[in-house]
Backbone as numpy.savetxt, mean C-alpha at the origin, in Angstrom:
# Nx Ny Nz CAx CAy CAz Cx Cy Cz
-17.18 1.09 -16.45 -16.76 -0.29 -16.23 -17.17 -0.73 -14.83
-17.10 -2.03 -14.61 -17.33 -2.60 -13.29 -15.98 -3.06 -12.75
-15.58 -2.49 -11.61 -14.31 -2.84 -10.98 -14.55 -3.52 -9.65
-13.76 -4.53 -9.34 -13.78 -5.20 -8.05 -12.53 -4.79 -7.30
-12.70 -4.43 -6.01 -11.57 -4.02 -5.19 -11.55 -4.88 -3.93
-10.51 -5.71 -3.77 -10.35 -6.44 -2.51 -9.55 -5.55 -1.55
-9.86 -5.67 -0.26 -9.25 -4.75 0.70 -9.85 -3.36 0.61
-11.14 -3.29 0.26 -11.79 -2.02 -0.03 -11.92 -1.10 1.17
-11.92 -1.66 2.38 -12.07 -0.84 3.59 -10.73 -0.44 4.19
-9.65 -0.76 3.51 -8.33 -0.38 3.99 -7.99 1.04 3.61
-6.82 1.48 4.06 -6.33 2.83 3.77 -6.30 3.09 2.26
-5.58 2.27 1.52 -5.48 2.48 0.08 -6.75 2.05 -0.65
-7.34 0.93 -0.24 -8.53 0.43 -0.93 -9.68 1.41 -0.91
-9.89 2.09 0.21 -11.01 3.04 0.30 -10.77 4.24 -0.60
-9.53 4.72 -0.66 -9.22 5.84 -1.56 -9.36 5.42 -3.02
-8.98 4.19 -3.33 -9.14 3.70 -4.70 -10.62 3.62 -5.07
-11.46 3.12 -4.16 -12.91 3.07 -4.43 -13.44 4.46 -4.73
-13.04 5.44 -3.92 -13.47 6.82 -4.16 -13.11 7.27 -5.57
-11.88 6.99 -5.96 -11.40 7.45 -7.27 -12.16 6.77 -8.41
-12.35 5.46 -8.32 -13.05 4.74 -9.37 -14.50 5.22 -9.50
-15.14 5.50 -8.38 -16.51 6.00 -8.41 -16.56 7.40 -9.02
-15.59 8.25 -8.67 -15.53 9.59 -9.27 -15.34 9.51 -10.77
-14.64 8.47 -11.23 -14.42 8.30 -12.67 -15.62 7.70 -13.38
-16.69 7.40 -12.63 -17.93 6.95 -13.24 -18.11 5.45 -13.31
-17.26 4.68 -12.61 -17.35 3.23 -12.66 -18.28 2.69 -11.57
-18.71 1.47 -11.75 -19.40 0.71 -10.70 -18.34 -0.08 -9.94
-18.45 -0.11 -8.61 -17.42 -0.74 -7.80 -18.05 -1.75 -6.83
-17.49 -2.94 -6.81 -17.79 -3.92 -5.78 -16.57 -4.05 -4.89
-16.74 -3.75 -3.61 -15.64 -3.81 -2.66 -15.78 -4.99 -1.72
-14.66 -5.60 -1.36 -14.66 -6.71 -0.42 -13.62 -6.46 0.67
-13.96 -6.88 1.89 -13.02 -6.76 3.01 -13.53 -7.64 4.15
-12.62 -8.14 4.98 -13.05 -8.89 6.16 -12.77 -8.13 7.45
-12.27 -6.90 7.33 -12.08 -5.98 8.45 -11.03 -6.43 9.46
-10.09 -7.29 9.08 -9.05 -7.62 10.07 -8.07 -6.45 10.22
-7.88 -5.67 9.16 -7.12 -4.42 9.29 -7.88 -3.25 8.68
-8.79 -3.51 7.75 -9.64 -2.45 7.21 -10.68 -2.02 8.24
-11.30 -0.85 7.99 -12.24 -0.30 8.96 -13.54 0.11 8.27
-14.69 -0.21 8.86 -15.97 0.18 8.26 -16.08 1.68 8.03
-15.50 2.49 8.93 -15.63 3.95 8.77 -14.93 4.47 7.52
-13.99 3.72 6.97 -13.30 4.17 5.76 -14.22 4.17 4.54
-15.27 3.36 4.57 -16.20 3.30 3.43 -17.62 3.67 3.82
-17.81 4.19 5.04 -19.16 4.54 5.50 -19.79 5.60 4.60
-18.98 6.50 4.06 -19.52 7.57 3.21 -20.02 7.05 1.86
-19.71 5.79 1.54 -20.15 5.20 0.26 -21.43 4.38 0.41
-21.94 4.30 1.62 -23.05 3.40 1.93 -24.27 3.64 1.04
-24.55 4.89 0.74 -25.75 5.22 -0.05 -25.44 5.51 -1.51
-24.22 5.20 -1.93 -23.86 5.42 -3.33 -24.38 4.24 -4.16
-25.28 4.48 -5.11 -25.86 3.36 -5.86 -24.86 2.63 -6.75
-23.70 3.23 -6.98 -22.69 2.59 -7.82 -21.70 1.75 -7.02
-21.91 1.69 -5.70 -20.99 0.95 -4.83 -21.73 -0.15 -4.10
-21.14 -1.35 -4.12 -21.68 -2.47 -3.35 -20.55 -3.07 -2.54
-20.87 -3.40 -1.27 -19.85 -3.96 -0.39 -20.23 -5.37 0.03
-19.23 -6.26 0.04 -19.41 -7.64 0.49 -18.36 -7.92 1.56
-18.80 -8.29 2.76 -17.84 -8.68 3.79 -17.40 -10.12 3.51
-16.12 -10.31 3.28 -15.63 -11.64 2.90 -14.14 -11.74 3.14
-13.68 -12.95 3.45 -12.26 -13.27 3.53 -11.86 -13.81 2.16
-11.18 -12.98 1.37 -10.91 -13.35 -0.02 -9.83 -14.41 -0.13
-9.19 -14.78 0.98 -8.26 -15.91 0.92 -9.02 -17.23 0.88
-10.33 -17.18 1.19 -11.16 -18.38 1.17 -12.17 -18.38 0.04
-12.71 -17.20 -0.29 -13.73 -17.11 -1.32 -13.86 -15.66 -1.77
-14.09 -15.47 -3.07 -14.41 -14.14 -3.59 -15.82 -14.23 -4.18
-16.84 -13.92 -3.37 -18.23 -14.17 -3.77 -18.80 -13.09 -4.68
-18.18 -12.92 -5.84 -18.67 -11.97 -6.85 -19.17 -12.79 -8.02
-20.47 -12.73 -8.28 -21.06 -13.54 -9.36 -21.30 -12.72 -10.63
-21.37 -11.40 -10.51 -21.58 -10.57 -11.69 -20.28 -10.48 -12.50
-20.41 -10.24 -13.78 -19.23 -10.05 -14.60 -18.59 -8.70 -14.27
-17.30 -8.59 -14.47 -16.61 -7.33 -14.21 -15.45 -7.19 -15.19
-14.89 -5.98 -15.24 -13.86 -5.65 -16.22 -12.45 -5.59 -15.62
-12.37 -5.22 -14.34 -11.08 -5.05 -13.69 -11.18 -5.55 -12.25
-10.09 -6.12 -11.75 -10.03 -6.47 -10.34 -8.72 -5.96 -9.76
-8.84 -5.16 -8.71 -7.69 -4.64 -7.97 -7.55 -5.46 -6.70
-6.48 -6.24 -6.61 -6.28 -7.10 -5.44 -5.35 -6.39 -4.45
-5.98 -5.67 -3.50 -5.24 -4.91 -2.50 -5.29 -5.54 -1.11
-6.11 -6.58 -0.94 -6.31 -7.16 0.39 -5.01 -7.73 0.94
-4.61 -7.24 2.11 -3.45 -7.79 2.83 -3.12 -6.87 3.99
-2.78 -7.43 5.15 -2.12 -6.60 6.15 -0.87 -5.99 5.52
-0.56 -4.73 5.89 0.52 -4.05 5.18 1.51 -3.32 6.08
1.31 -3.36 7.39 2.27 -2.73 8.29 2.93 -3.81 9.13
4.17 -3.57 9.59 4.86 -4.59 10.37 4.08 -5.07 11.59
3.42 -4.17 12.30 2.63 -4.61 13.45 1.55 -5.59 13.02
0.88 -5.29 11.91 -0.22 -6.15 11.46 0.27 -7.50 10.96
1.28 -7.49 10.09 1.64 -8.79 9.50 2.46 -9.65 10.44
3.05 -9.06 11.48 3.70 -9.89 12.49 2.67 -10.49 13.44
1.57 -9.76 13.69 0.48 -10.31 14.50 -0.40 -11.27 13.70
-0.42 -11.10 12.37 -1.29 -11.91 11.50 -0.44 -12.57 10.41
0.55 -13.37 10.79 1.48 -13.89 9.78 0.85 -14.84 8.79
0.04 -15.77 9.26 -0.56 -16.74 8.35 -1.63 -16.09 7.48
-2.42 -15.20 8.08 -3.43 -14.49 7.29 -2.77 -13.68 6.17
-1.61 -13.08 6.47 -0.88 -12.32 5.46 -0.42 -13.22 4.32
0.09 -14.38 4.66 0.56 -15.30 3.62 -0.61 -15.89 2.83
-1.71 -16.19 3.51 -2.85 -16.80 2.81 -3.50 -15.83 1.83
-3.67 -14.56 2.23 -4.36 -13.63 1.34 -3.50 -13.31 0.12
-2.18 -13.40 0.27 -1.30 -13.14 -0.87 -1.02 -14.38 -1.71
-1.35 -15.55 -1.19 -1.19 -16.78 -1.97 -2.55 -17.28 -2.44
-3.36 -17.82 -1.52 -4.68 -18.32 -1.91 -5.57 -17.19 -2.44
-5.52 -16.03 -1.78 -6.35 -14.91 -2.22 -5.96 -14.44 -3.61
-4.67 -14.39 -3.88 -4.20 -13.98 -5.20 -4.62 -15.00 -6.26
-4.50 -16.29 -5.92 -4.93 -17.34 -6.88 -6.42 -17.22 -7.19
-7.25 -17.05 -6.17 -8.70 -16.93 -6.40 -9.02 -15.71 -7.23
-8.34 -14.60 -6.96 -8.58 -13.38 -7.73 -8.15 -13.55 -9.18
-7.03 -14.24 -9.39 -6.57 -14.49 -10.77 -7.51 -15.42 -11.51
-8.00 -16.45 -10.83 -8.95 -17.36 -11.46 -10.22 -16.62 -11.87
-10.68 -15.71 -11.01 -11.88 -14.94 -11.32 -11.63 -13.97 -12.47
-10.44 -13.37 -12.49 -10.09 -12.49 -13.61 -10.07 -13.26 -14.92
-9.47 -14.46 -14.90 -9.43 -15.28 -16.11 -10.84 -15.64 -16.57
-11.70 -16.03 -15.65 -13.08 -16.41 -15.98 -13.84 -15.26 -16.61
-13.58 -14.03 -16.16 -14.30 -12.86 -16.64 -13.58 -12.12 -17.76
-12.44 -12.67 -18.17 -11.62 -11.98 -19.18 -11.35 -10.54 -18.74
-11.03 -10.39 -17.45 -10.85 -9.08 -16.84 -9.36 -8.81 -16.61
-9.04 -7.55 -16.50 -7.68 -7.16 -16.20 -7.44 -7.29 -14.69
-6.24 -7.76 -14.32 -5.91 -8.06 -12.91 -4.78 -7.16 -12.45
-4.97 -6.51 -11.29 -4.00 -5.60 -10.71 -3.60 -6.12 -9.34
-2.31 -6.35 -9.13 -1.83 -6.83 -7.83 -1.00 -5.74 -7.16
-1.34 -5.45 -5.91 -0.56 -4.47 -5.14 0.59 -5.20 -4.46
1.78 -5.03 -5.02 2.99 -5.55 -4.39 3.62 -4.40 -3.61
4.88 -4.51 -3.31 5.48 -3.60 -2.34 6.97 -3.42 -2.58
7.49 -2.30 -2.14 8.94 -2.09 -2.16 9.66 -3.05 -1.23
8.91 -3.72 -0.34 9.53 -4.70 0.56 10.11 -5.88 -0.20
9.71 -6.09 -1.46 10.32 -7.17 -2.24 11.81 -6.90 -2.48
12.25 -5.66 -2.29 13.67 -5.33 -2.44 14.45 -5.59 -1.15
13.73 -5.87 -0.04 14.38 -6.13 1.23 15.19 -4.93 1.71
16.35 -5.21 2.34 17.28 -4.16 2.73 18.21 -3.96 1.53
17.90 -3.01 0.66 18.50 -3.01 -0.68 19.98 -2.67 -0.72
20.68 -3.35 -1.61 22.08 -3.07 -1.86 22.24 -2.20 -3.10
21.11 -1.86 -3.74 21.07 -0.95 -4.89 20.21 0.24 -4.49
20.69 1.45 -4.77 19.96 2.65 -4.36 20.07 3.72 -5.44
18.95 4.31 -5.88 17.56 3.95 -5.56 17.20 2.59 -6.18
16.05 2.07 -5.81 15.67 0.73 -6.25 14.92 0.80 -7.58
15.41 0.06 -8.58 14.73 -0.05 -9.87 14.11 -1.44 -9.98
13.17 -1.60 -10.90 12.37 -2.81 -10.98 13.16 -4.05 -11.39
14.32 -3.87 -12.01 15.12 -5.03 -12.42 15.97 -5.57 -11.28
16.02 -4.85 -10.16 16.78 -5.32 -8.99 16.00 -6.44 -8.31
16.67 -7.57 -8.03 15.99 -8.74 -7.48 15.86 -8.71 -5.97
16.55 -7.80 -5.32 16.32 -7.62 -3.89 17.29 -8.36 -3.00
17.23 -8.01 -1.71 18.08 -8.59 -0.67 17.17 -8.91 0.51
16.46 -10.04 0.39 15.39 -10.39 1.33 15.80 -11.63 2.13
15.55 -11.59 3.43 15.74 -12.77 4.28 14.47 -13.62 4.19
14.52 -14.80 3.55 13.30 -15.57 3.32 12.70 -16.21 4.56
13.43 -16.21 5.70 12.88 -16.79 6.92 12.94 -15.83 8.10
13.19 -14.55 7.82 13.24 -13.55 8.88 11.85 -13.15 9.35
11.76 -12.30 10.37 10.45 -11.92 10.92 9.57 -11.17 9.94
10.18 -10.51 8.95 9.39 -9.78 7.95 9.03 -10.64 6.74
9.53 -11.87 6.71 9.38 -12.70 5.51 7.92 -13.05 5.22
7.08 -13.07 6.24 5.67 -13.42 6.00 5.01 -12.41 5.07
5.53 -11.20 5.04 5.01 -10.17 4.11 5.87 -10.11 2.85
7.19 -9.98 3.03 8.09 -9.85 1.88 7.93 -11.01 0.90
8.02 -12.23 1.44 7.96 -13.41 0.56 6.54 -13.66 0.05
5.53 -13.28 0.81 4.16 -13.42 0.32 3.94 -12.55 -0.91
4.48 -11.34 -0.87 4.33 -10.44 -2.02 5.18 -10.89 -3.20
6.35 -11.44 -2.93 7.18 -11.95 -4.02 6.48 -13.14 -4.69
5.85 -13.99 -3.87 5.10 -15.12 -4.43 3.91 -14.61 -5.24
3.20 -13.61 -4.73 2.04 -13.07 -5.45 2.46 -12.53 -6.82
3.60 -11.86 -6.86 4.10 -11.37 -8.16 4.40 -12.54 -9.10
5.04 -13.59 -8.56 5.39 -14.74 -9.39 4.14 -15.44 -9.92
3.12 -15.58 -9.05 1.89 -16.24 -9.47 1.17 -15.42 -10.53
1.09 -14.12 -10.32 0.44 -13.25 -11.31 1.17 -13.31 -12.64
2.51 -13.34 -12.59 3.29 -13.41 -13.83 3.07 -14.73 -14.54
2.90 -15.81 -13.78 2.61 -17.11 -14.39 1.27 -17.09 -15.10
0.27 -16.46 -14.50 -1.04 -16.34 -15.15 -0.95 -15.47 -16.41
-0.12 -14.46 -16.38 0.11 -13.64 -17.57 0.79 -14.46 -18.65
1.84 -15.18 -18.27 2.68 -15.88 -19.24 1.99 -17.12 -19.82
1.26 -17.87 -18.98 0.73 -19.16 -19.42 -0.76 -19.18 -19.67
-1.50 -18.20 -19.12 -2.94 -18.18 -19.30 -3.44 -16.92 -19.99
-2.54 -16.00 -20.24 -2.92 -14.81 -21.00 -3.72 -13.78 -20.23
-3.74 -13.86 -18.89 -4.45 -12.86 -18.10 -3.69 -11.54 -18.18
-4.42 -10.45 -18.39 -3.80 -9.12 -18.46 -3.47 -8.66 -17.04
-2.21 -8.82 -16.67 -1.76 -8.57 -15.30 -1.01 -7.24 -15.23
-1.27 -6.51 -14.15 -0.54 -5.29 -13.85 0.00 -5.40 -12.42
1.29 -5.11 -12.22 1.94 -5.28 -10.92 2.50 -3.94 -10.47
2.03 -3.44 -9.33 2.57 -2.20 -8.76 3.39 -2.54 -7.53
4.55 -1.91 -7.42 5.37 -2.00 -6.22 5.26 -0.67 -5.47
4.54 -0.73 -4.35 4.21 0.48 -3.61 5.32 0.83 -2.63
5.76 2.08 -2.68 6.69 2.59 -1.69 5.89 3.31 -0.60
6.55 3.69 0.48 5.86 4.25 1.65 4.86 5.32 1.25
3.65 5.14 1.72 2.54 6.04 1.38 1.90 6.52 2.68
1.35 7.74 2.64 0.73 8.30 3.83 -0.47 9.14 3.43
-1.30 9.47 4.42 -2.46 10.32 4.17 -3.61 9.98 5.09
-4.73 10.65 4.93 -5.92 10.37 5.75 -6.38 8.92 5.61
-6.98 8.42 6.68 -7.54 7.07 6.83 -6.52 6.02 7.25
-5.28 6.41 7.46 -4.36 5.47 8.11 -4.83 5.27 9.55
-4.64 4.06 10.07 -4.96 3.82 11.47 -3.88 4.41 12.36
-4.31 5.01 13.45 -3.35 5.60 14.38 -2.42 4.54 14.97
-2.92 3.31 15.10 -2.15 2.24 15.76 -1.59 1.23 14.78
-1.44 1.59 13.51 -1.02 0.56 12.56 0.50 0.34 12.55
1.23 1.16 13.31 2.65 0.92 13.49 3.55 1.57 12.46
2.99 2.13 11.39 3.84 2.80 10.42 4.28 4.15 10.95
5.39 4.63 10.43 6.09 5.72 11.12 5.32 7.03 11.11
4.66 7.41 10.02 4.00 8.71 10.00 2.83 8.78 10.97
1.86 7.85 10.96 0.81 7.94 11.97 1.32 7.81 13.40
2.36 6.98 13.60 2.93 6.84 14.93 3.53 8.16 15.40
4.35 8.78 14.57 4.97 10.05 14.94 3.91 11.13 15.18
2.93 11.23 14.28 1.93 12.29 14.41 1.16 12.14 15.72
0.72 10.95 16.03 -0.08 10.76 17.24 0.75 10.92 18.51
2.01 10.50 18.48 2.87 10.76 19.63 3.06 12.26 19.82
3.25 12.98 18.72 3.45 14.43 18.81 2.20 15.14 19.31
1.04 14.73 18.82 -0.20 15.38 19.24 -0.48 15.13 20.73
0.05 14.03 21.26 -0.11 13.73 22.68 1.04 14.30 23.52
1.97 15.01 22.88 3.09 15.60 23.58 4.14 14.61 24.03
4.13 13.43 23.45 5.08 12.38 23.81 6.33 12.46 22.93
7.47 11.91 23.40 8.63 11.83 22.51 8.37 10.86 21.36
8.88 11.20 20.18 8.71 10.34 19.01 9.71 9.19 19.09
9.23 7.97 18.85 10.08 6.79 18.96 10.81 6.55 17.64
12.13 6.70 17.66 12.96 6.45 16.49 13.71 5.14 16.73
13.57 4.21 15.80 14.30 2.95 15.90 15.63 3.08 15.16
16.70 2.63 15.79 18.02 2.83 15.24 18.54 4.21 15.60
19.51 4.71 14.81 20.08 6.02 15.11 19.40 7.15 14.37
18.35 6.80 13.58 17.58 7.83 12.88 18.15 8.24 11.54
19.25 7.61 11.12 19.82 7.97 9.81 19.21 7.14 8.68
18.46 6.08 9.04 17.81 5.29 7.99 16.74 6.16 7.30
16.48 5.86 6.02 15.62 6.72 5.22 14.38 6.00 4.71
13.37 6.81 4.42 12.19 6.38 3.68 11.80 7.52 2.74
11.02 7.17 1.72 10.52 8.16 0.77 9.00 8.06 0.79
8.34 9.18 1.05 6.91 9.16 1.36 6.08 9.77 0.24
5.09 9.01 -0.21 4.20 9.43 -1.30 2.81 9.68 -0.74
2.22 10.82 -1.10 0.87 11.12 -0.63 -0.14 10.23 -1.36
-1.18 9.83 -0.65 -2.09 8.80 -1.16 -2.75 9.19 -2.48
-3.09 10.45 -2.69 -3.74 10.86 -3.94 -2.83 10.60 -5.14
-1.53 10.88 -4.97 -0.58 10.62 -6.05 -0.49 9.12 -6.33
-0.46 8.32 -5.26 -0.35 6.87 -5.43 -1.55 6.33 -6.21
-2.75 6.75 -5.84 -3.96 6.25 -6.51 -3.98 6.66 -7.97
-3.51 7.84 -8.28 -3.39 8.25 -9.69 -2.46 7.29 -10.44
-1.37 6.90 -9.79 -0.46 5.92 -10.40 -1.13 4.59 -10.61
-1.94 4.15 -9.64 -2.69 2.89 -9.78 -3.54 2.92 -11.05
-4.31 3.97 -11.19 -5.26 4.05 -12.30 -4.52 4.07 -13.63
-3.45 4.85 -13.69 -2.68 4.90 -14.94 -2.06 3.55 -15.27
-1.54 2.85 -14.26 -0.94 1.54 -14.51 -1.99 0.55 -14.98
-3.14 0.50 -14.31 -4.19 -0.44 -14.70 -4.62 -0.22 -16.15
-4.67 1.02 -16.58 -5.16 1.33 -17.92 -4.05 1.41 -18.96
-2.84 1.05 -18.58 -1.70 1.09 -19.50 -1.49 -0.28 -20.14
-0.49 -0.35 -21.01 -0.10 -1.62 -21.63 1.12 -2.24 -20.94
1.51 -1.69 -19.80 2.72 -2.14 -19.11 2.47 -3.45 -18.36
3.19 -4.49 -18.73 3.02 -5.80 -18.10 4.13 -6.13 -17.11
5.10 -5.27 -16.98 6.19 -5.49 -16.04 5.88 -4.79 -14.72
6.49 -5.22 -13.61 6.30 -4.50 -12.34 6.69 -3.04 -12.47
5.98 -2.19 -11.73 6.22 -0.75 -11.81 6.26 -0.14 -10.41
7.34 0.55 -10.10 7.42 1.30 -8.85 6.49 2.50 -8.88
5.74 2.69 -7.80 4.97 3.92 -7.62 5.30 4.44 -6.22
5.79 5.64 -6.15 6.17 6.22 -4.87 6.68 7.64 -5.10
7.38 8.15 -4.13 7.92 9.51 -4.21 9.42 9.45 -3.93
10.25 10.07 -4.77 11.70 9.97 -4.58 12.25 10.91 -3.51
11.40 11.71 -2.87 11.86 12.65 -1.84 12.22 11.87 -0.58
13.51 11.71 -0.34 14.01 10.82 0.71 14.28 11.62 1.99
13.80 11.09 3.11 14.00 11.72 4.41 14.62 10.73 5.38
15.52 11.19 6.24 15.94 10.35 7.36 14.84 10.39 8.42
14.85 9.41 9.29 13.86 9.40 10.37 14.07 10.58 11.31
15.31 11.03 11.47 15.57 12.22 12.29 14.93 13.45 11.65
15.07 13.59 10.33 14.45 14.73 9.64 12.93 14.68 9.74
12.37 13.47 9.57 10.92 13.33 9.66 10.42 13.70 11.05
11.12 13.24 12.08 10.71 13.55 13.45 10.76 15.06 13.71
11.82 15.71 13.24 11.92 17.16 13.42 10.77 17.88 12.71
10.45 17.42 11.50 9.37 18.04 10.72 8.04 17.93 11.46
7.74 16.76 11.98 6.44 16.55 12.63 6.38 17.25 13.98
7.45 17.23 14.74 7.46 17.97 16.01 7.27 19.46 15.77
7.90 19.98 14.72 7.76 21.41 14.40 6.34 21.75 13.98
5.77 20.94 13.10 4.43 21.24 12.57 3.33 21.07 13.61
3.54 20.20 14.57 2.54 20.00 15.63 2.85 20.83 16.88
3.97 21.55 16.82 4.42 22.38 17.96 4.58 21.52 19.23
5.10 20.33 19.02 5.33 19.42 20.14 6.73 19.62 20.70
6.82 19.63 22.02 8.12 19.75 22.69 8.55 18.42 23.29
7.92 17.32 22.84 8.21 16.00 23.40 9.56 15.44 23.02
10.17 15.96 21.94 11.47 15.47 21.51 11.40 14.08 20.90
12.47 13.32 21.05 12.55 11.98 20.48 13.18 11.03 21.50
12.94 9.74 21.29 13.60 8.70 22.07 14.05 7.62 21.10
15.22 7.04 21.34 15.79 6.07 20.42 15.68 4.66 20.99
15.33 3.72 20.11 15.25 2.31 20.47 15.98 1.49 19.42
16.34 0.23 19.73 17.09 -0.58 18.76 16.31 -0.80 17.46
17.05 -0.86 16.35 16.45 -1.11 15.05 16.00 -2.56 14.97
14.74 -2.83 14.57 14.27 -4.21 14.47 15.07 -5.01 13.43
15.11 -6.31 13.59 15.84 -7.20 12.68 15.28 -7.07 11.26
16.19 -6.97 10.29 15.88 -6.93 8.86 15.15 -5.66 8.44
15.10 -4.65 9.30 14.45 -3.40 8.91 15.32 -2.70 7.87
14.77 -2.34 6.70 15.60 -1.72 5.66 16.18 -0.39 6.12
17.41 -0.14 5.74 18.07 1.10 6.15 17.91 2.22 5.13
17.61 1.88 3.87 17.41 2.92 2.85 16.25 2.49 1.95
15.52 3.48 1.49 14.38 3.16 0.62 14.05 4.39 -0.23
14.22 4.27 -1.55 13.81 5.33 -2.48 13.56 4.72 -3.84
12.44 5.02 -4.47 12.14 4.40 -5.76 12.85 5.06 -6.93
13.29 4.23 -7.86 13.64 4.71 -9.19 12.34 4.73 -9.99
11.94 5.90 -10.45 10.64 6.07 -11.12 10.76 6.18 -12.64
11.89 5.74 -13.19 12.10 5.88 -14.63 11.00 5.19 -15.42
10.60 3.99 -14.99 9.58 3.24 -15.73 8.22 3.93 -15.64
7.84 4.38 -14.46 6.56 5.08 -14.30 6.54 6.37 -15.10
7.68 7.09 -15.10 7.76 8.33 -15.89 7.58 8.06 -17.37
8.28 7.04 -17.86 8.30 6.77 -19.30 7.04 6.07 -19.78
6.57 5.08 -19.04 5.46 4.24 -19.51 4.08 4.79 -19.12
4.01 5.51 -18.00 2.70 5.99 -17.51 2.57 7.50 -17.56
3.67 8.18 -17.89 3.71 9.64 -17.81 3.26 10.09 -16.42
3.76 9.38 -15.42 3.36 9.65 -14.03 4.54 10.06 -13.20
4.33 11.04 -12.35 5.26 11.38 -11.28 4.43 12.03 -10.18
4.88 11.95 -8.92 4.09 12.53 -7.83 4.06 14.05 -7.91
2.92 14.62 -7.51 2.73 16.06 -7.59 2.55 16.74 -6.25
2.11 16.02 -5.22 1.79 16.64 -3.94 3.07 16.82 -3.12
3.46 18.05 -2.83 4.66 18.27 -2.00 4.47 17.69 -0.61
5.55 17.24 -0.01 5.46 16.67 1.34 4.87 17.68 2.32
5.21 18.94 2.16 4.70 19.95 3.08 3.18 20.04 3.06
2.59 19.83 1.89 1.13 19.88 1.74 0.51 18.60 2.27
1.04 17.47 1.87 0.47 16.18 2.27 0.55 15.96 3.77
1.67 16.33 4.38 1.81 16.07 5.82 0.89 16.97 6.62
0.63 18.19 6.15 -0.32 19.07 6.84 -1.73 18.47 6.80
-2.13 17.94 5.64 -3.46 17.34 5.53 -3.57 16.09 6.41
-2.48 15.35 6.51 -2.49 14.14 7.32 -2.54 14.48 8.81
-1.78 15.47 9.23 -1.82 15.91 10.62 -3.23 16.40 10.97
-3.85 17.15 10.08 -5.20 17.65 10.33 -6.20 16.50 10.47
-6.04 15.46 9.66 -6.91 14.29 9.76 -6.81 13.66 11.15
-5.59 13.50 11.64 -5.43 12.87 12.96 -5.89 13.79 14.08
-5.74 15.08 13.91 -6.28 16.02 14.90 -7.80 15.88 14.98
-8.44 15.79 13.82 -9.90 15.68 13.78 -10.39 14.34 14.30
-9.52 13.33 14.28 -9.90 11.98 14.69 -9.75 11.76 16.18
-9.09 12.69 16.88 -8.84 12.49 18.31 -10.12 12.66 19.13
């Protein structure tokens, strides 16, 4: 098949391109490099089944060939990025999503939208299941991302309901692995790089808040299964192994043999205090569950950052 991937030079987009190419598909990738990086797709430069177009998909998706699937992953995805790029984040999830849906409809192609566990906000239900509507501040500092993704889901659902586009919606929980940017502000690359430099790890709040971390290979497997399934409802993809930030910091300091310790700073406004996916739908509908143990994934991620220094 021919698949289009927006955000192809990003952390997740580049891994998805790799997977689709390994599965024998032709891939057209698009990115404008505001958060994606050319080095993430440099190894695909001479692959005859891969074509790259530099483009801002919130303004135009310049793909003229017919295609079978479109994965719309383009968007800043870390708090540092979407707070620095608030309008770009909203535009790519509104105008960019509309353009991608229009192109999917024109090509009679299946459409995949990468949403996020952030649509649940600071959840009052734990773990979070797909029927939970969330606890989101619509005008808070994180709203440029949270509400943009909620709008993207609503728009995609409207195209499914009223135009018959085959839509697939994934809600991504915290993911980690090689090709994350060291400076993207998410906790695992931040902790690893602080530890490798012998610095104290910065914990916001008292460290009792939790996240659940999924290794990127498991996440991409979930993407592929969801895209090729008959599931039209949103689906959580993540890992239910929940860690406090204090536990995560201890794990990374131990594995990097860092004696820098930790330092505590105030918790940012609207930062979720708990996060863990209910994977019942993914288990039942996709026969999917994560396989990579945290101990294995975090070692591979630490090695990636060591090699990148």
